[in-house]
N, CA, C and O atoms as a GROMACS GRO file, in nm:
protein
  524
    1MET      N    1  22.152  20.777  -8.178
    1MET     CA    2  22.161  20.672  -8.239
    1MET      C    3  22.223  20.800  -8.387
    1MET      O    4  22.205  20.753  -8.499
    2MET      N    5  22.244  20.848  -8.386
    2MET     CA    6  22.296  20.941  -8.458
    2MET      C    7  22.486  20.922  -8.463
    2MET      O    8  22.556  20.883  -8.557
    3GLY      N    9  22.513  20.952  -8.374
    3GLY     CA   10  22.646  20.886  -8.385
    3GLY      C   11  22.714  20.786  -8.342
    3GLY      O   12  22.828  20.772  -8.298
    4VAL      N   13  22.562  20.670  -8.374
    4VAL     CA   14  22.630  20.519  -8.390
    4VAL      C   15  22.643  20.493  -8.570
    4VAL      O   16  22.719  20.416  -8.627
    5VAL      N   17  22.540  20.588  -8.631
    5VAL     CA   18  22.572  20.542  -8.838
    5VAL      C   19  22.690  20.586  -8.869
    5VAL      O   20  22.768  20.527  -8.944
    6ILE      N   21  22.724  20.784  -8.765
    6ILE     CA   22  22.826  20.861  -8.848
    6ILE      C   23  22.914  20.763  -8.800
    6ILE      O   24  22.980  20.719  -8.894
    7GLY      N   25  22.949  20.699  -8.666
    7GLY     CA   26  23.045  20.612  -8.674
    7GLY      C   27  23.069  20.483  -8.717
    7GLY      O   28  23.188  20.454  -8.716
    8VAL      N   29  22.979  20.378  -8.763
    8VAL     CA   30  22.952  20.271  -8.840
    8VAL      C   31  22.934  20.283  -9.040
    8VAL      O   32  22.926  20.187  -9.117
    9LEU      N   33  22.934  20.412  -9.071
    9LEU     CA   34  22.914  20.434  -9.212
    9LEU      C   35  23.074  20.466  -9.273
    9LEU      O   36  23.155  20.521  -9.198
   10PRO      N   37  23.110  20.431  -9.399
   10PRO     CA   38  23.242  20.429  -9.333
   10PRO      C   39  23.222  20.623  -9.431
   10PRO      O   40  23.128  20.684  -9.483
   11LYS      N   41  23.372  20.651  -9.408
   11LYS     CA   42  23.394  20.782  -9.439
   11LYS      C   43  23.384  20.917  -9.576
   11LYS      O   44  23.371  21.038  -9.596
   12PHE      N   45  23.402  20.768  -9.649
   12PHE     CA   46  23.371  20.833  -9.737
   12PHE      C   47  23.258  20.853  -9.861
   12PHE      O   48  23.286  20.864  -9.980
   13SER      N   49  23.111  20.854  -9.798
   13SER     CA   50  23.038  20.862  -9.861
   13SER      C   51  22.955  21.054  -9.800
   13SER      O   52  22.984  21.134  -9.711
   14ILE      N   53  22.900  21.050  -9.854
   14ILE     CA   54  22.845  21.207  -9.828
   14ILE      C   55  22.718  21.160  -9.730
   14ILE      O   56  22.648  21.256  -9.695
   15VAL      N   57  22.679  21.040  -9.683
   15VAL     CA   58  22.502  21.046  -9.568
   15VAL      C   59  22.589  21.012  -9.457
   15VAL      O   60  22.498  20.975  -9.384
   16PRO      N   61  22.703  20.994  -9.379
   16PRO     CA   62  22.759  21.077  -9.298
   16PRO      C   63  22.785  21.151  -9.215
   16PRO      O   64  22.766  21.160  -9.094
   17TRP      N   65  22.876  21.260  -9.367
   17TRP     CA   66  22.853  21.371  -9.316
   17TRP      C   67  22.758  21.438  -9.259
   17TRP      O   68  22.763  21.490  -9.147
   18VAL      N   69  22.601  21.442  -9.392
   18VAL     CA   70  22.511  21.489  -9.427
   18VAL      C   71  22.416  21.438  -9.274
   18VAL      O   72  22.325  21.516  -9.243
   19ILE      N   73  22.434  21.320  -9.189
   19ILE     CA   74  22.387  21.269  -9.065
   19ILE      C   75  22.476  21.328  -9.004
   19ILE      O   76  22.437  21.339  -8.888
   20GLY      N   77  22.584  21.377  -9.017
   20GLY     CA   78  22.613  21.482  -8.891
   20GLY      C   79  22.652  21.697  -8.884
   20GLY      O   80  22.715  21.779  -8.818
   21LEU      N   81  22.548  21.687  -9.017
   21LEU     CA   82  22.580  21.816  -8.992
   21LEU      C   83  22.462  21.830  -8.904
   21LEU      O   84  22.471  21.862  -8.785
   22VAL      N   85  22.280  21.790  -9.004
   22VAL     CA   86  22.152  21.746  -8.872
   22VAL      C   87  22.131  21.762  -8.746
   22VAL      O   88  22.036  21.816  -8.690
   23ALA      N   89  22.288  21.679  -8.674
   23ALA     CA   90  22.326  21.652  -8.564
   23ALA      C   91  22.350  21.756  -8.499
   23ALA      O   92  22.325  21.766  -8.379
   24MET      N   93  22.401  21.845  -8.566
   24MET     CA   94  22.465  21.979  -8.466
   24MET      C   95  22.333  22.093  -8.470
   24MET      O   96  22.315  22.199  -8.409
   25LEU      N   97  22.271  22.037  -8.545
   25LEU     CA   98  22.145  22.122  -8.578
   25LEU      C   99  22.010  22.079  -8.538
   25LEU      O  100  21.896  22.118  -8.568
   26LEU      N  101  22.046  22.007  -8.479
   26LEU     CA  102  21.971  21.944  -8.366
   26LEU      C  103  21.992  21.986  -8.209
   26LEU      O  104  22.096  22.026  -8.159
   27PRO      N  105  21.824  21.959  -8.120
   27PRO     CA  106  21.942  21.990  -7.942
   27PRO      C  107  21.957  21.886  -7.926
   27PRO      O  108  21.860  21.831  -7.874
   28LEU      N  109  22.092  21.788  -7.959
   28LEU     CA  110  22.077  21.692  -7.910
   28LEU      C  111  22.226  21.779  -7.792
   28LEU      O  112  22.212  21.887  -7.733
   29ASN      N  113  22.350  21.693  -7.789
   29ASN     CA  114  22.392  21.648  -7.650
   29ASN      C  115  22.560  21.624  -7.715
   29ASN      O  116  22.638  21.531  -7.696
   30LEU      N  117  22.573  21.750  -7.795
   30LEU     CA  118  22.727  21.729  -7.863
   30LEU      C  119  22.870  21.578  -7.846
   30LEU      O  120  22.934  21.488  -7.901
   31VAL      N  121  22.834  21.671  -7.695
   31VAL     CA  122  22.976  21.546  -7.606
   31VAL      C  123  22.892  21.407  -7.637
   31VAL      O  124  22.911  21.335  -7.734
   32THR      N  125  22.810  21.388  -7.548
   32THR     CA  126  22.752  21.277  -7.671
   32THR      C  127  22.786  21.232  -7.758
   32THR      O  128  22.810  21.111  -7.752
   33LEU      N  129  22.806  21.299  -7.874
   33LEU     CA  130  22.740  21.259  -7.972
   33LEU      C  131  22.918  21.191  -8.107
   33LEU      O  132  22.966  21.114  -8.191
   34ILE      N  133  22.930  21.329  -8.000
   34ILE     CA  134  23.150  21.225  -8.036
   34ILE      C  135  23.196  21.217  -7.973
   34ILE      O  136  23.313  21.254  -7.972
   35LEU      N  137  23.116  21.147  -7.841
   35LEU     CA  138  23.216  20.984  -7.816
   35LEU      C  139  23.119  20.915  -7.861
   35LEU      O  140  23.179  20.831  -7.928
   36THR      N  141  23.014  20.892  -7.870
   36THR     CA  142  22.923  20.761  -7.963
   36THR      C  143  23.035  20.790  -8.104
   36THR      O  144  23.115  20.700  -8.081
   37VAL      N  145  23.072  20.839  -8.194
   37VAL     CA  146  23.086  20.913  -8.323
   37VAL      C  147  23.243  20.801  -8.272
   37VAL      O  148  23.278  20.685  -8.295
   38VAL      N  149  23.275  20.870  -8.228
   38VAL     CA  150  23.456  20.857  -8.188
   38VAL      C  151  23.426  20.672  -8.207
   38VAL      O  152  23.467  20.586  -8.284
   39ILE      N  153  23.324  20.676  -8.076
   39ILE     CA  154  23.347  20.470  -8.030
   39ILE      C  155  23.277  20.401  -8.083
   39ILE      O  156  23.255  20.303  -8.012
   40CYS      N  157  23.218  20.398  -8.188
   40CYS     CA  158  23.109  20.353  -8.276
   40CYS      C  159  23.226  20.320  -8.462
   40CYS      O  160  23.200  20.242  -8.554
   41SER      N  161  23.395  20.461  -8.442
   41SER     CA  162  23.446  20.431  -8.517
   41SER      C  163  23.541  20.327  -8.531
   41SER      O  164  23.597  20.305  -8.638
   42PHE      N  165  23.554  20.284  -8.462
   42PHE     CA  166  23.610  20.180  -8.414
   42PHE      C  167  23.552  20.055  -8.418
   42PHE      O  168  23.596  19.974  -8.499
   43VAL      N  169  23.396  20.004  -8.294
   43VAL     CA  170  23.358  19.927  -8.438
   43VAL      C  171  23.266  19.865  -8.536
   43VAL      O  172  23.203  19.763  -8.563
   44GLY      N  173  23.307  20.044  -8.593
   44GLY     CA  174  23.235  19.990  -8.792
   44GLY      C  175  23.293  19.931  -8.815
   44GLY      O  176  23.224  19.847  -8.874
   45PRO      N  177  23.441  19.880  -8.818
   45PRO     CA  178  23.474  19.749  -8.951
   45PRO      C  179  23.496  19.665  -8.874
   45PRO      O  180  23.505  19.570  -8.951
   46LEU      N  181  23.508  19.636  -8.802
   46LEU     CA  182  23.420  19.554  -8.674
   46LEU      C  183  23.308  19.447  -8.714
   46LEU      O  184  23.301  19.327  -8.692
   47LEU      N  185  23.199  19.560  -8.801
   47LEU     CA  186  23.048  19.478  -8.852
   47LEU      C  187  23.071  19.530  -9.023
   47LEU      O  188  22.960  19.486  -9.056
   48ASP      N  189  23.108  19.569  -9.114
   48ASP     CA  190  23.151  19.513  -9.212
   48ASP      C  191  23.094  19.422  -9.322
   48ASP      O  192  23.029  19.425  -9.427
   49PRO      N  193  23.165  19.330  -9.223
   49PRO     CA  194  23.143  19.180  -9.324
   49PRO      C  195  22.990  19.174  -9.318
   49PRO      O  196  22.918  19.175  -9.418
   50LEU      N  197  22.943  19.167  -9.178
   50LEU     CA  198  22.748  19.161  -9.135
   50LEU      C  199  22.738  19.317  -9.258
   50LEU      O  200  22.640  19.327  -9.333
   51LEU      N  201  22.797  19.374  -9.258
   51LEU     CA  202  22.758  19.502  -9.320
   51LEU      C  203  22.669  19.465  -9.514
   51LEU      O  204  22.566  19.480  -9.580
   52HIS      N  205  22.822  19.403  -9.514
   52HIS     CA  206  22.789  19.379  -9.655
   52HIS      C  207  22.710  19.287  -9.786
   52HIS      O  208  22.682  19.304  -9.905
   53GLN      N  209  22.686  19.121  -9.617
   53GLN     CA  210  22.556  19.080  -9.691
   53GLN      C  211  22.519  19.156  -9.698
   53GLN      O  212  22.571  19.229  -9.782
   54VAL      N  213  22.371  19.225  -9.603
   54VAL     CA  214  22.299  19.321  -9.600
   54VAL      C  215  22.252  19.441  -9.774
   54VAL      O  216  22.144  19.477  -9.821
   55GLY      N  217  22.379  19.461  -9.812
   55GLY     CA  218  22.405  19.536  -9.854
   55GLY      C  219  22.415  19.473 -10.005
   55GLY      O  220  22.409  19.536 -10.111
   56TYR      N  221  22.432  19.343  -9.988
   56TYR     CA  222  22.460  19.247 -10.124
   56TYR      C  223  22.324  19.209 -10.141
   56TYR      O  224  22.249  19.191 -10.238
   57GLN      N  225  22.317  19.205 -10.042
   57GLN     CA  226  22.135  19.162  -9.997
   57GLN      C  227  22.039  19.232 -10.135
   57GLN      O  228  22.014  19.195 -10.249
   58VAL      N  229  22.008  19.343 -10.056
   58VAL     CA  230  21.920  19.467 -10.079
   58VAL      C  231  21.947  19.522 -10.254
   58VAL      O  232  21.851  19.551 -10.325
   59LEU      N  233  22.092  19.528 -10.304
   59LEU     CA  234  22.122  19.557 -10.394
   59LEU      C  235  22.135  19.495 -10.547
   59LEU      O  236  22.138  19.560 -10.651
   60THR      N  237  22.142  19.343 -10.532
   60THR     CA  238  22.068  19.239 -10.543
   60THR      C  239  21.950  19.187 -10.596
   60THR      O  240  21.898  19.152 -10.702
   61GLU      N  241  21.930  19.198 -10.470
   61GLU     CA  242  21.743  19.165 -10.488
   61GLU      C  243  21.670  19.201 -10.643
   61GLU      O  244  21.702  19.283 -10.729
   62PRO      N  245  21.593  19.131 -10.638
   62PRO     CA  246  21.556  19.137 -10.825
   62PRO      C  247  21.449  19.243 -10.897
   62PRO      O  248  21.420  19.271 -11.013
   63SER      N  249  21.392  19.299 -10.726
   63SER     CA  250  21.251  19.322 -10.750
   63SER      C  251  21.285  19.489 -10.729
   63SER      O  252  21.218  19.585 -10.767
   64LEU      N  253  21.401  19.486 -10.664
   64LEU     CA  254  21.473  19.646 -10.664
   64LEU      C  255  21.540  19.676 -10.826
   64LEU      O  256  21.523  19.788 -10.875
   65GLN      N  257  21.589  19.609 -10.875
   65GLN     CA  258  21.640  19.607 -10.987
   65GLN      C  259  21.652  19.806 -11.034
   65GLN      O  260  21.742  19.889 -11.030
   66GLY      N  261  21.524  19.807 -11.070
   66GLY     CA  262  21.474  19.887 -11.161
   66GLY      C  263  21.521  20.009 -11.041
   66GLY      O  264  21.613  20.088 -11.063
   67PHE      N  265  21.478  20.008 -10.971
   67PHE     CA  266  21.494  20.179 -10.906
   67PHE      C  267  21.694  20.174 -10.865
   67PHE      O  268  21.762  20.271 -10.830
   68TRP      N  269  21.740  20.035 -10.886
   68TRP     CA  270  21.862  20.098 -10.834
   68TRP      C  271  21.940  20.135 -10.981
   68TRP      O  272  22.060  20.162 -10.984
   69LYS      N  273  21.816  20.129 -11.156
   69LYS     CA  274  21.894  20.113 -11.232
   69LYS      C  275  21.835  20.263 -11.268
   69LYS      O  276  21.873  20.306 -11.376
   70SER      N  277  21.739  20.356 -11.184
   70SER     CA  278  21.678  20.432 -11.218
   70SER      C  279  21.783  20.534 -11.132
   70SER      O  280  21.852  20.614 -11.195
   71MET      N  281  21.790  20.525 -10.977
   71MET     CA  282  21.891  20.612 -10.833
   71MET      C  283  22.039  20.604 -10.955
   71MET      O  284  22.074  20.717 -10.988
   72ALA      N  285  22.114  20.500 -11.014
   72ALA     CA  286  22.240  20.530 -11.036
   72ALA      C  287  22.266  20.667 -11.143
   72ALA      O  288  22.369  20.735 -11.148
   73LEU      N  289  22.139  20.686 -11.227
   73LEU     CA  290  22.113  20.753 -11.379
   73LEU      C  291  22.178  20.927 -11.199
   73LEU      O  292  22.234  21.034 -11.176
   74SER      N  293  22.144  20.875 -11.176
   74SER     CA  294  22.094  21.005 -11.074
   74SER      C  295  22.205  21.087 -11.014
   74SER      O  296  22.262  21.026 -10.924
   75ASP      N  297  22.267  21.242 -11.045
   75ASP     CA  298  22.354  21.203 -10.960
   75ASP      C  299  22.373  21.232 -10.792
   75ASP      O  300  22.481  21.270 -10.748
   76THR      N  301  22.298  21.218 -10.738
   76THR     CA  302  22.320  21.277 -10.642
   76THR      C  303  22.406  21.066 -10.549
   76THR      O  304  22.494  21.040 -10.467
   77PHE      N  305  22.296  20.970 -10.641
   77PHE     CA  306  22.294  20.826 -10.583
   77PHE      C  307  22.495  20.822 -10.617
   77PHE      O  308  22.564  20.771 -10.528
   78ILE      N  309  22.537  20.854 -10.693
   78ILE     CA  310  22.724  20.873 -10.661
   78ILE      C  311  22.792  20.947 -10.549
   78ILE      O  312  22.887  20.893 -10.492
   79TRP      N  313  22.756  21.049 -10.518
   79TRP     CA  314  22.741  21.116 -10.394
   79TRP      C  315  22.671  21.021 -10.311
   79TRP      O  316  22.696  21.028 -10.191
   80LEU      N  317  22.618  20.966 -10.335
   80LEU     CA  318  22.635  20.932 -10.136
   80LEU      C  319  22.621  20.733 -10.161
   80LEU      O  320  22.538  20.646 -10.133
   81GLN      N  321  22.738  20.740 -10.220
   81GLN     CA  322  22.743  20.595 -10.275
   81GLN      C  323  22.707  20.483 -10.245
   81GLN      O  324  22.788  20.398 -10.210
   82LEU      N  325  22.524  20.453 -10.254
   82LEU     CA  326  22.469  20.393 -10.243
   82LEU      C  327  22.492  20.171 -10.310
   82LEU      O  328  22.446  20.060 -10.284
   83ASN      N  329  22.614  20.253 -10.422
   83ASN     CA  330  22.658  20.071 -10.463
   83ASN      C  331  22.731  20.072 -10.418
   83ASN      O  332  22.827  20.039 -10.488
   84ASN      N  333  22.761  20.104 -10.288
   84ASN     CA  334  22.883  20.063 -10.244
   84ASN      C  335  22.753  19.981 -10.166
   84ASN      O  336  22.638  20.015 -10.139
   85THR      N  337  22.877  19.784 -10.134
   85THR     CA  338  22.739  19.704 -10.030
   85THR      C  339  22.759  19.716  -9.931
   85THR      O  340  22.664  19.662  -9.875
   86VAL      N  341  22.871  19.782  -9.802
   86VAL     CA  342  22.890  19.814  -9.693
   86VAL      C  343  22.757  19.973  -9.608
   86VAL      O  344  22.704  20.014  -9.504
   87VAL      N  345  22.776  20.001  -9.792
   87VAL     CA  346  22.710  20.185  -9.713
   87VAL      C  347  22.604  20.168  -9.750
   87VAL      O  348  22.520  20.256  -9.734
   88ALA      N  349  22.570  20.038  -9.814
   88ALA     CA  350  22.401  20.047  -9.831
   88ALA      C  351  22.401  19.916  -9.691
   88ALA      O  352  22.421  19.951  -9.575
   89GLY      N  353  22.387  19.830  -9.713
   89GLY     CA  354  22.367  19.757  -9.575
   89GLY      C  355  22.400  19.834  -9.432
   89GLY      O  356  22.359  19.802  -9.320
   90SER      N  357  22.464  19.914  -9.459
   90SER     CA  358  22.467  20.059  -9.329
   90SER      C  359  22.314  20.099  -9.315
   90SER      O  360  22.232  20.054  -9.235
   91VAL      N  361  22.298  20.187  -9.405
   91VAL     CA  362  22.198  20.301  -9.420
   91VAL      C  363  22.033  20.199  -9.415
   91VAL      O  364  21.937  20.255  -9.362
   92VAL      N  365  22.012  20.051  -9.473
   92VAL     CA  366  21.952  19.955  -9.406
   92VAL      C  367  21.933  19.935  -9.255
   92VAL      O  368  21.830  19.944  -9.189
   93VAL      N  369  22.030  19.914  -9.226
   93VAL     CA  370  22.045  19.871  -9.113
   93VAL      C  371  21.996  19.941  -9.018
   93VAL      O  372  21.924  19.882  -8.939
   94TRP      N  373  22.023  20.093  -8.998
   94TRP     CA  374  21.962  20.234  -8.924
   94TRP      C  375  21.860  20.243  -8.973
   94TRP      O  376  21.772  20.262  -8.889
   95LEU      N  377  21.819  20.238  -9.092
   95LEU     CA  378  21.629  20.272  -9.093
   95LEU      C  379  21.613  20.143  -8.996
   95LEU      O  380  21.554  20.150  -8.888
   96ALA      N  381  21.670  20.032  -9.044
   96ALA     CA  382  21.561  19.959  -8.938
   96ALA      C  383  21.560  19.944  -8.777
   96ALA      O  384  21.452  19.894  -8.744
   97THR      N  385  21.622  19.962  -8.695
   97THR     CA  386  21.664  19.955  -8.560
   97THR      C  387  21.632  20.104  -8.590
   97THR      O  388  21.612  20.102  -8.468
   98LEU      N  389  21.605  20.241  -8.634
   98LEU     CA  390  21.576  20.328  -8.565
   98LEU      C  391  21.480  20.358  -8.462
   98LEU      O  392  21.502  20.383  -8.343
   99LEU      N  393  21.369  20.351  -8.525
   99LEU     CA  394  21.270  20.288  -8.398
   99LEU      C  395  21.307  20.230  -8.361
   99LEU      O  396  21.386  20.309  -8.310
  100PRO      N  397  21.354  20.095  -8.306
  100PRO     CA  398  21.388  20.060  -8.169
  100PRO      C  399  21.477  20.106  -8.138
  100PRO      O  400  21.465  20.102  -8.016
  101GLY      N  401  21.572  20.154  -8.159
  101GLY     CA  402  21.740  20.210  -8.040
  101GLY      C  403  21.689  20.310  -8.013
  101GLY      O  404  21.759  20.362  -7.926
  102PHE      N  405  21.508  20.442  -8.063
  102PHE     CA  406  21.465  20.505  -8.060
  102PHE      C  407  21.384  20.504  -7.946
  102PHE      O  408  21.386  20.612  -7.888
  103PHE      N  409  21.278  20.374  -7.867
  103PHE     CA  410  21.267  20.368  -7.838
  103PHE      C  411  21.344  20.267  -7.685
  103PHE      O  412  21.282  20.245  -7.581
  104VAL      N  413  21.457  20.230  -7.708
  104VAL     CA  414  21.551  20.234  -7.646
  104VAL      C  415  21.692  20.307  -7.556
  104VAL      O  416  21.780  20.263  -7.481
  105CYS      N  417  21.662  20.416  -7.601
  105CYS     CA  418  21.680  20.556  -7.636
  105CYS      C  419  21.676  20.626  -7.473
  105CYS      O  420  21.751  20.685  -7.394
  106LYS      N  421  21.534  20.576  -7.484
  106LYS     CA  422  21.441  20.659  -7.422
  106LYS      C  423  21.467  20.621  -7.304
  106LYS      O  424  21.506  20.685  -7.206
  107GLY      N  425  21.441  20.505  -7.319
  107GLY     CA  426  21.394  20.453  -7.183
  107GLY      C  427  21.487  20.430  -7.089
  107GLY      O  428  21.456  20.428  -6.970
  108ILE      N  429  21.632  20.407  -7.138
  108ILE     CA  430  21.717  20.390  -7.067
  108ILE      C  431  21.745  20.551  -6.978
  108ILE      O  432  21.812  20.540  -6.875
  109VAL      N  433  21.680  20.743  -7.026
  109VAL     CA  434  21.656  20.860  -7.046
  109VAL      C  435  21.594  20.860  -6.927
  109VAL      O  436  21.636  20.922  -6.830
  110PHE      N  437  21.464  20.773  -6.928
  110PHE     CA  438  21.388  20.845  -6.820
  110PHE      C  439  21.394  20.688  -6.658
  110PHE      O  440  21.345  20.705  -6.546
  111ALA      N  441  21.467  20.558  -6.704
  111ALA     CA  442  21.555  20.514  -6.572
  111ALA      C  443  21.648  20.532  -6.491
  111ALA      O  444  21.662  20.521  -6.369
  112ALA      N  445  21.725  20.568  -6.599
  112ALA     CA  446  21.904  20.765  -6.497
  112ALA      C  447  21.768  20.824  -6.430
  112ALA      O  448  21.736  20.802  -6.313
  113ARG      N  449  21.682  20.913  -6.531
  113ARG     CA  450  21.622  21.028  -6.415
  113ARG      C  451  21.536  21.002  -6.370
  113ARG      O  452  21.490  21.100  -6.312
  114ARG      N  453  21.444  20.870  -6.351
  114ARG     CA  454  21.350  20.836  -6.221
  114ARG      C  455  21.406  20.753  -6.107
  114ARG      O  456  21.343  20.699  -6.015
  115TYR      N  457  21.565  20.752  -6.137
  115TYR     CA  458  21.648  20.600  -6.003
  115TYR      C  459  21.670  20.691  -5.964
  115TYR      O  460  21.636  20.700  -5.846
  116GLY      N  461  21.755  20.854  -6.042
  116GLY     CA  462  21.789  20.918  -5.973
  116GLY      C  463  21.966  20.913  -5.968
  116GLY      O  464  22.034  20.928  -5.866
  117ILE      N  465  22.025  20.884  -6.134
  117ILE     CA  466  22.158  20.905  -6.134
  117ILE      C  467  22.188  20.999  -6.192
  117ILE      O  468  22.163  21.032  -6.308
  118VAL      N  469  22.256  21.060  -6.098
  118VAL     CA  470  22.343  21.213  -6.118
  118VAL      C  471  22.342  21.268  -6.226
  118VAL      O  472  22.229  21.311  -6.203
  119SER      N  473  22.373  21.326  -6.373
  119SER     CA  474  22.412  21.400  -6.483
  119SER      C  475  22.503  21.488  -6.470
  119SER      O  476  22.446  21.565  -6.393
  120LEU      N  477  22.627  21.545  -6.495
  120LEU     CA  478  22.689  21.575  -6.510
  120LEU      C  479  22.668  21.673  -6.480
  120LEU      O  480  22.699  21.693  -6.363
  121VAL      N  481  22.604  21.804  -6.557
  121VAL     CA  482  22.612  21.896  -6.469
  121VAL      C  483  22.580  21.912  -6.305
  121VAL      O  484  22.644  21.949  -6.206
  122ASN      N  485  22.395  21.842  -6.342
  122ASN     CA  486  22.406  21.898  -6.190
  122ASN      C  487  22.499  21.845  -6.102
  122ASN      O  488  22.445  21.835  -5.992
  123LEU      N  489  22.625  21.802  -6.098
  123LEU     CA  490  22.677  21.769  -6.056
  123LEU      C  491  22.825  21.816  -6.033
  123LEU      O  492  22.878  21.804  -5.922
  124LEU      N  493  22.878  21.861  -6.124
  124LEU     CA  494  22.926  22.018  -6.186
  124LEU      C  495  22.795  22.219  -6.152
  124LEU      O  496  22.829  22.337  -6.163
  125GLY      N  497  22.638  22.146  -6.108
  125GLY     CA  498  22.626  22.242  -6.047
  125GLY      C  499  22.600  22.377  -6.177
  125GLY      O  500  22.639  22.373  -6.294
  126PRO      N  501  22.510  22.502  -6.100
  126PRO     CA  502  22.523  22.590  -6.159
  126PRO      C  503  22.610  22.694  -6.206
  126PRO      O  504  22.587  22.742  -6.317
  127ALA      N  505  22.694  22.732  -6.144
  127ALA     CA  506  22.821  22.729  -6.194
  127ALA      C  507  22.902  22.743  -6.272
  127ALA      O  508  22.948  22.848  -6.317
  128ALA      N  509  22.935  22.609  -6.301
  128ALA     CA  510  23.014  22.539  -6.360
  128ALA      C  511  22.902  22.520  -6.559
  128ALA      O  512  22.908  22.431  -6.644
  129ILE      N  513  22.848  22.602  -6.555
  129ILE     CA  514  22.748  22.641  -6.695
  129ILE      C  515  22.786  22.709  -6.721
  129ILE      O  516  22.860  22.711  -6.820
  130SER      N  517  22.739  22.870  -6.599
  130SER     CA  518  22.707  22.990  -6.677
  130SER      C  519  22.871  23.080  -6.691
  130SER      O  520  22.887  23.202  -6.697
  131ARG      N  521  23.010  22.940  -6.693
  131ARG     CA  522  23.124  23.014  -6.703
  131ARG      C  523  23.130  23.073  -6.811
  131ARG      O  524  23.227  23.144  -6.836
   0.00000   0.00000   0.00000
């Protein structure tokens, strides 16, 4: 999921860079992360119109105007670029799909292990890892 959000978010915001740093600190498969980022970087611009609409709805919601005004006064808000509709929409969609995406990915890994799909590590053997 981290690779997807890094790939879809516009790179001029600090959000994907912070998420990438957090991903590097976690025990994740970095090859999979990098491949996902590259693939989703090509898909991201196709999703921009949808993410723009979501971000526009969030940024213009009357009940959130006080929150956005207080956020606009902070320096962090400028770095996060949450005033951009695409960035705000991407963050909202990512947060909304984070938990379901986790369980879908966990189910895929569980099924792959249960039905004996060979991983690259098993294919190469322990000797390839120790080199």
